[in-house]
C-alpha positions in Angstrom: 197.4 36.7 148.2 198.7 35.7 144.9 195.2 35.6 143.5 194.5 39.3 144.8 197.8 40.5 143.1 196.8 38.9 139.8 193.3 40.6 140.0 194.9 44.0 140.9 197.1 43.5 137.8 194.7 42.1 135.3 191.4 44.2 136.1 193.1 47.6 134.9 194.5 45.9 131.8 191.0 44.4 131.1 189.5 48.0 131.4 192.1 49.5 129.2 191.7 46.9 126.7 187.9 47.4 126.6 188.3 50.9 126.2 190.6 50.6 123.3 188.3 48.2 121.6 185.5 50.8 121.9 187.7 53.6 120.6 188.9 51.4 117.7 185.1 50.6 116.8 184.3 54.2 116.7 187.3 55.1 114.6 186.6 52.1 112.2 182.8 53.4 111.7 184.2 56.9 111.1 186.4 55.6 108.3 183.6 53.6 106.8 181.3 56.8 107.0 178.9 54.7 109.4 179.3 56.9 112.4 177.2 60.2 112.4 177.1 62.0 115.8 174.1 63.9 114.5 172.1 60.7 113.9 171.0 60.3 117.6 167.6 58.8 117.9 164.6 60.8 119.0 161.6 59.3 120.6 159.6 62.3 119.5 159.8 61.5 115.8 156.2 60.7 114.7 154.7 62.0 117.9 153.5 65.3 119.4 156.0 67.3 121.6 155.5 66.5 125.4 153.5 68.8 127.6 155.2 71.9 128.6 154.6 75.6 129.3 157.4 78.0 129.4 157.6 81.6 130.1 158.6 84.1 127.5 161.6 86.4 127.3 161.5 90.0 128.7 157.7 90.0 129.5 156.6 88.6 126.2 154.4 85.7 126.2 156.1 82.2 126.1 154.6 79.0 124.7 153.4 75.7 125.5 152.8 72.4 123.7 149.2 73.4 122.9 150.6 76.2 120.9 152.4 73.6 118.7 149.3 71.4 118.3 148.2 72.7 114.9 150.4 75.2 113.3 149.3 76.7 110.0 152.3 75.5 108.2 155.5 73.5 109.0 157.6 75.1 111.7 161.1 74.8 113.4 161.6 74.6 117.3 165.2 75.7 117.7 166.8 74.9 121.0 169.9 77.3 121.7 171.9 79.1 124.3 173.7 82.3 124.6 176.7 80.5 126.0 176.8 77.9 123.1 179.4 78.6 120.5 177.8 76.2 117.9 174.6 78.2 118.5 176.5 81.5 117.7 177.8 79.8 114.6 174.3 78.7 113.6 172.6 82.0 114.3 173.2 83.4 110.5 171.5 80.4 109.2 168.5 80.6 111.7 168.1 84.2 110.7 168.4 83.2 106.9 165.6 80.6 107.5 163.4 83.0 109.3 163.7 85.5 106.3 162.1 82.9 104.3 158.8 83.0 106.1 159.4 79.6 108.0 158.0 80.1 111.4 160.9 79.4 113.9 160.2 79.3 117.7 163.4 79.4 120.0 163.7 77.9 123.4 166.6 79.3 125.3 168.3 76.2 127.4 169.5 77.1 130.9 170.0 80.7 130.0 169.6 84.1 131.7 167.8 87.1 130.4 170.7 89.4 130.5 173.0 87.0 128.7 170.2 86.5 126.1 169.8 90.2 125.6 173.6 90.4 124.9 173.3 87.6 122.4 170.4 88.9 120.5 172.3 92.5 120.4 175.1 90.7 118.7 173.1 88.1 116.4 169.7 89.4 116.3 166.5 87.6 117.2 165.1 85.5 114.5 162.4 83.8 116.5 158.8 84.4 116.0 158.3 83.2 119.6 160.9 82.6 122.3 160.6 80.8 125.6 162.9 80.3 128.3 163.7 76.8 129.8 165.9 78.0 132.7 165.8 74.7 134.8 166.4 72.4 131.8 163.6 70.2 132.6 161.6 70.8 129.4 164.8 69.8 127.5 165.0 66.6 129.3 161.3 65.7 128.5 162.0 66.6 124.8 165.2 64.3 124.8 167.5 67.2 124.0 171.0 66.0 124.0 172.6 69.4 123.7 172.3 72.7 122.1 171.9 73.7 119.2 169.1 71.1 118.4 166.3 71.8 116.0 162.9 70.0 115.6 160.6 70.0 112.5 156.8 70.2 113.5 154.4 69.5 110.5 150.9 71.1 110.2 149.4 68.4 112.4 151.6 69.1 115.2 153.8 66.0 114.8 157.5 66.1 115.2 159.0 64.9 111.7 162.7 65.6 112.0 165.3 66.4 114.6 168.9 67.6 114.1 171.5 67.6 116.8 174.0 70.5 116.1 174.2 73.5 113.9 172.2 73.7 111.0 174.5 74.2 107.9 174.0 74.6 104.1 174.5 70.8 103.7 171.9 70.0 106.5 169.4 72.6 104.9 169.9 71.1 101.4 170.0 67.4 102.2 167.8 67.2 105.4 165.4 69.9 106.0 164.6 71.4 102.6 163.2 68.0 101.2 161.1 67.6 104.3 159.8 71.2 104.3 158.6 70.4 100.7 157.0 67.0 101.7 155.3 68.5 104.8 154.1 72.0 103.2 
């Protein structure tokens, strides 16, 4: 019985101690600028997107992986959702990028047509093509962690870059623009 009491007392302490150690490690890395939540690995880098075929929005044609196989120029695939606040914050940047002539294809993640219509009424629709992933299964196959998430696909149809989170001026200047120049 004495052993059981010790175990009941020490097990929660050990769990709390390990959690504290993990939290401390994250804080240390943040202080040393070694922790970047956007630098999540993607198995798609250097490969073609996985097989998919998604319907379009409001009767328009959707698109599939074969449509991404050989674009005429580098392009972006932007995963977003009408219910996503960072997506709404990113919307002006996506619109600005689309005005440069960069093809941006959108995939609405676990969204509904009515909600998308309201979203586009408020923020505009910058997408050259738009597909709906209402089940979220295609996002899982792509390895999407959350929305917004953006992928750069080169002229050979290969994924060259992935960004988890909203694209900002800094991300554009230091991440995306150099790659667009490289793969143009």
